[in-house]
C-alpha beads as a LAMMPS data file, in Angstrom:
LAMMPS data file: protein, C-alpha beads

281 atoms
280 bonds

1 atom types
1 bond types

-500.0 500.0 xlo xhi
-500.0 500.0 ylo yhi
-500.0 500.0 zlo zhi

Masses

1 110.0

Atoms # bond

1 1 1 -109.764 403.543 -69.488
2 1 1 -109.447 407.203 -70.439
3 1 1 -112.717 408.782 -71.558
4 1 1 -112.192 410.717 -74.807
5 1 1 -115.782 411.810 -75.430
6 1 1 -118.755 411.963 -73.100
7 1 1 -122.439 412.802 -73.361
8 1 1 -124.273 413.534 -70.116
9 1 1 -128.069 413.676 -70.362
10 1 1 -127.669 415.241 -73.820
11 1 1 -130.807 416.280 -75.686
12 1 1 -130.977 417.842 -79.131
13 1 1 -134.079 419.267 -80.794
14 1 1 -134.582 420.593 -84.309
15 1 1 -137.772 422.582 -83.897
16 1 1 -140.428 420.067 -82.922
17 1 1 -138.220 417.090 -83.786
18 1 1 -136.496 415.390 -80.853
19 1 1 -133.291 413.992 -82.389
20 1 1 -131.602 412.938 -79.126
21 1 1 -133.452 412.245 -75.917
22 1 1 -131.365 412.478 -72.701
23 1 1 -128.439 410.399 -73.986
24 1 1 -125.579 409.544 -71.627
25 1 1 -122.543 407.551 -72.792
26 1 1 -118.739 407.503 -72.865
27 1 1 -116.303 406.775 -75.688
28 1 1 -113.117 405.374 -74.168
29 1 1 -109.574 405.341 -75.521
30 1 1 -108.690 402.348 -77.693
31 1 1 -112.252 401.354 -78.552
32 1 1 -113.869 400.748 -81.918
33 1 1 -117.527 401.527 -81.286
34 1 1 -120.256 400.680 -83.786
35 1 1 -123.246 403.022 -83.719
36 1 1 -126.387 401.378 -85.115
37 1 1 -129.863 402.714 -85.658
38 1 1 -132.544 403.171 -88.324
39 1 1 -132.519 406.266 -90.506
40 1 1 -133.427 409.272 -88.367
41 1 1 -132.501 407.524 -85.111
42 1 1 -130.062 410.267 -84.040
43 1 1 -126.706 408.739 -85.069
44 1 1 -125.422 411.668 -87.129
45 1 1 -126.708 414.153 -84.570
46 1 1 -124.703 412.425 -81.828
47 1 1 -121.540 412.517 -83.947
48 1 1 -122.129 416.195 -84.770
49 1 1 -122.397 417.011 -81.065
50 1 1 -119.118 415.264 -80.276
51 1 1 -117.421 416.974 -83.234
52 1 1 -118.633 420.435 -82.188
53 1 1 -120.791 420.927 -85.284
54 1 1 -123.954 421.182 -83.187
55 1 1 -124.702 422.193 -79.610
56 1 1 -126.947 420.159 -77.323
57 1 1 -130.308 421.744 -76.576
58 1 1 -129.781 420.597 -72.994
59 1 1 -127.287 418.428 -71.162
60 1 1 -123.516 418.326 -71.625
61 1 1 -121.138 417.009 -74.268
62 1 1 -117.394 416.789 -73.591
63 1 1 -114.439 416.093 -75.876
64 1 1 -111.038 415.237 -74.361
65 1 1 -112.304 416.730 -71.103
66 1 1 -113.120 420.081 -72.709
67 1 1 -115.692 421.610 -75.015
68 1 1 -116.148 420.281 -78.566
69 1 1 -116.686 423.916 -79.585
70 1 1 -113.030 424.737 -78.810
71 1 1 -110.987 424.581 -82.059
72 1 1 -107.863 423.542 -80.152
73 1 1 -109.739 420.578 -78.675
74 1 1 -111.096 419.548 -82.068
75 1 1 -107.558 419.171 -83.456
76 1 1 -107.499 415.766 -81.793
77 1 1 -110.309 414.333 -83.914
78 1 1 -110.774 413.206 -87.496
79 1 1 -114.138 412.976 -89.191
80 1 1 -115.798 411.789 -92.371
81 1 1 -119.475 412.794 -92.548
82 1 1 -122.059 411.048 -94.716
83 1 1 -121.744 413.673 -97.446
84 1 1 -118.450 415.237 -98.506
85 1 1 -117.462 417.618 -101.286
86 1 1 -113.958 417.730 -102.774
87 1 1 -112.596 420.181 -105.393
88 1 1 -113.033 418.516 -108.788
89 1 1 -109.951 420.056 -110.400
90 1 1 -107.421 419.141 -107.694
91 1 1 -105.423 415.941 -107.767
92 1 1 -105.681 413.316 -105.046
93 1 1 -102.131 414.020 -103.864
94 1 1 -102.768 417.777 -103.788
95 1 1 -105.861 417.407 -101.617
96 1 1 -104.120 415.021 -99.236
97 1 1 -101.107 417.355 -98.964
98 1 1 -103.371 420.371 -98.345
99 1 1 -105.296 418.664 -95.552
100 1 1 -102.197 417.147 -93.924
101 1 1 -100.515 420.565 -93.863
102 1 1 -103.142 421.860 -91.416
103 1 1 -101.872 419.628 -88.603
104 1 1 -98.715 420.049 -86.494
105 1 1 -98.306 416.267 -86.189
106 1 1 -99.265 415.210 -89.654
107 1 1 -99.148 411.899 -91.480
108 1 1 -96.920 411.905 -94.573
109 1 1 -99.081 412.141 -97.684
110 1 1 -97.660 408.974 -99.249
111 1 1 -98.228 407.034 -96.017
112 1 1 -101.810 408.258 -95.721
113 1 1 -102.727 407.337 -99.298
114 1 1 -101.017 403.942 -99.060
115 1 1 -102.891 403.055 -95.886
116 1 1 -106.169 403.313 -97.778
117 1 1 -105.000 401.905 -101.107
118 1 1 -104.958 405.259 -102.919
119 1 1 -101.274 405.511 -103.815
120 1 1 -101.924 404.714 -107.497
121 1 1 -104.365 407.638 -107.723
122 1 1 -102.021 410.329 -106.432
123 1 1 -101.982 412.237 -109.754
124 1 1 -105.622 411.645 -110.642
125 1 1 -107.988 414.616 -110.567
126 1 1 -110.913 414.229 -108.198
127 1 1 -113.300 414.892 -111.087
128 1 1 -112.068 411.695 -112.722
129 1 1 -112.571 409.453 -109.668
130 1 1 -115.398 406.996 -109.252
131 1 1 -117.837 407.496 -106.403
132 1 1 -116.151 404.736 -104.427
133 1 1 -112.693 406.241 -104.928
134 1 1 -113.935 409.622 -103.746
135 1 1 -115.385 407.999 -100.659
136 1 1 -112.111 406.256 -99.857
137 1 1 -110.267 409.567 -100.186
138 1 1 -112.762 411.303 -97.896
139 1 1 -112.256 408.601 -95.269
140 1 1 -108.458 408.730 -95.605
141 1 1 -108.451 412.486 -94.946
142 1 1 -110.009 411.875 -91.503
143 1 1 -106.700 410.290 -90.458
144 1 1 -104.421 413.055 -91.798
145 1 1 -103.602 414.693 -88.444
146 1 1 -102.857 411.557 -86.390
147 1 1 -106.145 411.963 -84.501
148 1 1 -106.830 410.380 -81.150
149 1 1 -110.485 409.830 -82.037
150 1 1 -112.081 409.391 -85.474
151 1 1 -115.773 409.694 -86.313
152 1 1 -116.845 407.842 -89.473
153 1 1 -120.469 408.276 -90.570
154 1 1 -121.360 405.559 -93.101
155 1 1 -117.720 405.339 -94.276
156 1 1 -118.120 402.556 -96.845
157 1 1 -121.344 403.606 -98.548
158 1 1 -120.934 403.129 -102.304
159 1 1 -117.844 400.925 -102.053
160 1 1 -117.557 397.515 -103.634
161 1 1 -116.582 394.535 -101.483
162 1 1 -112.860 394.778 -102.244
163 1 1 -112.662 398.512 -101.537
164 1 1 -114.698 398.086 -98.360
165 1 1 -112.320 395.469 -97.020
166 1 1 -109.306 397.592 -97.921
167 1 1 -110.805 400.425 -95.910
168 1 1 -111.439 398.019 -93.019
169 1 1 -107.730 397.239 -92.985
170 1 1 -106.916 400.944 -92.769
171 1 1 -109.240 401.327 -89.790
172 1 1 -107.821 398.202 -88.114
173 1 1 -104.285 399.495 -88.586
174 1 1 -105.212 402.792 -86.913
175 1 1 -106.858 400.914 -84.035
176 1 1 -103.864 398.605 -83.559
177 1 1 -101.723 401.713 -83.096
178 1 1 -103.977 402.813 -80.232
179 1 1 -106.536 404.886 -82.139
180 1 1 -110.203 405.154 -81.219
181 1 1 -113.064 405.000 -83.720
182 1 1 -116.801 405.645 -83.582
183 1 1 -118.488 404.573 -86.796
184 1 1 -121.994 404.186 -88.131
185 1 1 -122.852 401.727 -90.874
186 1 1 -125.832 400.165 -92.608
187 1 1 -123.656 397.088 -93.201
188 1 1 -124.020 395.113 -90.009
189 1 1 -121.284 392.680 -91.035
190 1 1 -119.004 395.719 -91.024
191 1 1 -119.841 396.440 -87.399
192 1 1 -119.293 392.781 -86.507
193 1 1 -115.946 392.799 -88.331
194 1 1 -114.598 395.991 -86.757
195 1 1 -116.369 396.925 -83.536
196 1 1 -115.770 395.631 -80.034
197 1 1 -118.706 397.560 -78.618
198 1 1 -122.114 398.323 -80.106
199 1 1 -124.489 401.192 -79.407
200 1 1 -128.029 400.733 -80.707
201 1 1 -130.093 403.915 -80.859
202 1 1 -133.647 404.546 -81.997
203 1 1 -135.890 407.581 -81.665
204 1 1 -133.026 409.450 -80.025
205 1 1 -132.506 406.960 -77.194
206 1 1 -129.846 404.349 -76.473
207 1 1 -131.484 400.913 -76.542
208 1 1 -128.324 398.855 -76.063
209 1 1 -124.687 399.500 -75.175
210 1 1 -122.493 396.429 -74.866
211 1 1 -120.204 394.026 -76.696
212 1 1 -121.334 392.506 -79.997
213 1 1 -121.875 389.148 -78.296
214 1 1 -123.888 390.667 -75.459
215 1 1 -126.121 392.630 -77.830
216 1 1 -126.766 389.456 -79.810
217 1 1 -127.841 387.754 -76.596
218 1 1 -130.176 390.547 -75.461
219 1 1 -133.066 389.459 -77.655
220 1 1 -132.994 385.833 -76.493
221 1 1 -133.428 384.407 -79.990
222 1 1 -131.553 381.600 -81.743
223 1 1 -131.251 380.673 -85.391
224 1 1 -132.214 377.056 -86.117
225 1 1 -131.145 375.576 -89.436
226 1 1 -132.142 372.116 -90.639
227 1 1 -132.779 370.083 -93.786
228 1 1 -136.365 368.920 -94.343
229 1 1 -135.795 365.426 -95.697
230 1 1 -139.073 365.260 -97.656
231 1 1 -138.112 368.210 -99.835
232 1 1 -134.367 368.307 -99.350
233 1 1 -134.533 372.048 -98.672
234 1 1 -132.570 373.738 -95.896
235 1 1 -134.846 375.777 -93.645
236 1 1 -133.720 378.641 -91.406
237 1 1 -135.865 379.736 -88.468
238 1 1 -135.366 382.392 -85.776
239 1 1 -136.981 381.253 -82.528
240 1 1 -136.933 382.041 -78.813
241 1 1 -136.932 378.403 -77.670
242 1 1 -134.995 376.125 -80.048
243 1 1 -135.236 373.138 -77.692
244 1 1 -139.006 373.247 -77.787
245 1 1 -138.982 373.493 -81.580
246 1 1 -136.805 370.388 -81.896
247 1 1 -138.984 368.469 -79.434
248 1 1 -142.139 369.375 -81.380
249 1 1 -140.533 368.305 -84.657
250 1 1 -139.587 364.930 -83.178
251 1 1 -143.042 364.419 -81.634
252 1 1 -144.747 365.207 -84.921
253 1 1 -142.602 362.674 -86.755
254 1 1 -141.221 365.277 -89.138
255 1 1 -138.026 363.880 -90.688
256 1 1 -135.076 366.281 -90.678
257 1 1 -131.281 366.265 -90.650
258 1 1 -128.331 368.639 -90.510
259 1 1 -129.613 370.428 -87.387
260 1 1 -127.662 373.583 -86.456
261 1 1 -128.461 375.999 -83.625
262 1 1 -126.542 379.234 -83.175
263 1 1 -127.017 382.639 -81.542
264 1 1 -128.864 385.407 -83.328
265 1 1 -126.811 387.509 -85.705
266 1 1 -126.211 391.155 -84.930
267 1 1 -128.685 392.023 -87.686
268 1 1 -131.388 389.858 -86.124
269 1 1 -130.732 391.389 -82.704
270 1 1 -130.797 394.893 -84.204
271 1 1 -134.125 394.258 -85.917
272 1 1 -135.618 392.801 -82.755
273 1 1 -134.454 395.769 -80.674
274 1 1 -135.690 398.413 -83.108
275 1 1 -138.694 396.477 -84.508
276 1 1 -137.761 397.450 -88.051
277 1 1 -137.980 395.461 -91.248
278 1 1 -134.664 394.349 -92.823
279 1 1 -135.104 396.752 -95.742
280 1 1 -134.831 399.686 -93.323
281 1 1 -131.623 398.582 -91.570

Bonds

1 1 1 2
2 1 2 3
3 1 3 4
4 1 4 5
5 1 5 6
6 1 6 7
7 1 7 8
8 1 8 9
9 1 9 10
10 1 10 11
11 1 11 12
12 1 12 13
13 1 13 14
14 1 14 15
15 1 15 16
16 1 16 17
17 1 17 18
18 1 18 19
19 1 19 20
20 1 20 21
21 1 21 22
22 1 22 23
23 1 23 24
24 1 24 25
25 1 25 26
26 1 26 27
27 1 27 28
28 1 28 29
29 1 29 30
30 1 30 31
31 1 31 32
32 1 32 33
33 1 33 34
34 1 34 35
35 1 35 36
36 1 36 37
37 1 37 38
38 1 38 39
39 1 39 40
40 1 40 41
41 1 41 42
42 1 42 43
43 1 43 44
44 1 44 45
45 1 45 46
46 1 46 47
47 1 47 48
48 1 48 49
49 1 49 50
50 1 50 51
51 1 51 52
52 1 52 53
53 1 53 54
54 1 54 55
55 1 55 56
56 1 56 57
57 1 57 58
58 1 58 59
59 1 59 60
60 1 60 61
61 1 61 62
62 1 62 63
63 1 63 64
64 1 64 65
65 1 65 66
66 1 66 67
67 1 67 68
68 1 68 69
69 1 69 70
70 1 70 71
71 1 71 72
72 1 72 73
73 1 73 74
74 1 74 75
75 1 75 76
76 1 76 77
77 1 77 78
78 1 78 79
79 1 79 80
80 1 80 81
81 1 81 82
82 1 82 83
83 1 83 84
84 1 84 85
85 1 85 86
86 1 86 87
87 1 87 88
88 1 88 89
89 1 89 90
90 1 90 91
91 1 91 92
92 1 92 93
93 1 93 94
94 1 94 95
95 1 95 96
96 1 96 97
97 1 97 98
98 1 98 99
99 1 99 100
100 1 100 101
101 1 101 102
102 1 102 103
103 1 103 104
104 1 104 105
105 1 105 106
106 1 106 107
107 1 107 108
108 1 108 109
109 1 109 110
110 1 110 111
111 1 111 112
112 1 112 113
113 1 113 114
114 1 114 115
115 1 115 116
116 1 116 117
117 1 117 118
118 1 118 119
119 1 119 120
120 1 120 121
121 1 121 122
122 1 122 123
123 1 123 124
124 1 124 125
125 1 125 126
126 1 126 127
127 1 127 128
128 1 128 129
129 1 129 130
130 1 130 131
131 1 131 132
132 1 132 133
133 1 133 134
134 1 134 135
135 1 135 136
136 1 136 137
137 1 137 138
138 1 138 139
139 1 139 140
140 1 140 141
141 1 141 142
142 1 142 143
143 1 143 144
144 1 144 145
145 1 145 146
146 1 146 147
147 1 147 148
148 1 148 149
149 1 149 150
150 1 150 151
151 1 151 152
152 1 152 153
153 1 153 154
154 1 154 155
155 1 155 156
156 1 156 157
157 1 157 158
158 1 158 159
159 1 159 160
160 1 160 161
161 1 161 162
162 1 162 163
163 1 163 164
164 1 164 165
165 1 165 166
166 1 166 167
167 1 167 168
168 1 168 169
169 1 169 170
170 1 170 171
171 1 171 172
172 1 172 173
173 1 173 174
174 1 174 175
175 1 175 176
176 1 176 177
177 1 177 178
178 1 178 179
179 1 179 180
180 1 180 181
181 1 181 182
182 1 182 183
183 1 183 184
184 1 184 185
185 1 185 186
186 1 186 187
187 1 187 188
188 1 188 189
189 1 189 190
190 1 190 191
191 1 191 192
192 1 192 193
193 1 193 194
194 1 194 195
195 1 195 196
196 1 196 197
197 1 197 198
198 1 198 199
199 1 199 200
200 1 200 201
201 1 201 202
202 1 202 203
203 1 203 204
204 1 204 205
205 1 205 206
206 1 206 207
207 1 207 208
208 1 208 209
209 1 209 210
210 1 210 211
211 1 211 212
212 1 212 213
213 1 213 214
214 1 214 215
215 1 215 216
216 1 216 217
217 1 217 218
218 1 218 219
219 1 219 220
220 1 220 221
221 1 221 222
222 1 222 223
223 1 223 224
224 1 224 225
225 1 225 226
226 1 226 227
227 1 227 228
228 1 228 229
229 1 229 230
230 1 230 231
231 1 231 232
232 1 232 233
233 1 233 234
234 1 234 235
235 1 235 236
236 1 236 237
237 1 237 238
238 1 238 239
239 1 239 240
240 1 240 241
241 1 241 242
242 1 242 243
243 1 243 244
244 1 244 245
245 1 245 246
246 1 246 247
247 1 247 248
248 1 248 249
249 1 249 250
250 1 250 251
251 1 251 252
252 1 252 253
253 1 253 254
254 1 254 255
255 1 255 256
256 1 256 257
257 1 257 258
258 1 258 259
259 1 259 260
260 1 260 261
261 1 261 262
262 1 262 263
263 1 263 264
264 1 264 265
265 1 265 266
266 1 266 267
267 1 267 268
268 1 268 269
269 1 269 270
270 1 270 271
271 1 271 272
272 1 272 273
273 1 273 274
274 1 274 275
275 1 275 276
276 1 276 277
277 1 277 278
278 1 278 279
279 1 279 280
280 1 280 281
């Protein structure tokens, strides 16, 4: 598969802080890649290197076979960072038209807004939008120039469930047309719903790079669910050896029913790999 973006032994420092530590990876055409990591793990720094917003302290970063610092090369990407600012007095349609006009192969404004469920807001001023509506507009603008590769940094933060799923459909539609996406998210179900490949980073290093299923299997844990008949409560346990647990329950004479054993979720694998508490996902 064609490599669209590549990091080769890339390191990035901010003073004494090591944000990325000798990272090497490829982003290939047609992929949806989920980038996971705790706060401060280096996710945004990696995206900024690929987008030409930062330079590596050492190592090499390539975009479409050239330098991300070349404006002509960057025309092939779209990006929504974690924080965006939009002119309060402009209307949604005006902003979309302004951004689309910067690209030689642009998406029609109406098509762009419809893809992300914004067509009813075309005449609404940005100052009158909710936080979630602003976020959806910021994400939609990343697709204005028919990019080959889109970087989305926490794209659905602040969105309700319905708006989040509408945005998922916009991303899926872009992918089905051959587009490539690298996205970060604190919602691990979002990564499971969209991504084919998962990168887990922590302390500036890549801890895992594989399919969702493979990353789940890396930690060797299973979720065991059963009903304790004495109390009637369903109990969920995450264990390394579910067979041994079941044997010990039977030997001890503990009555149970409704036994279910399944692989670890992506969240459980992520927490095991990064040794973080769920509140810090």
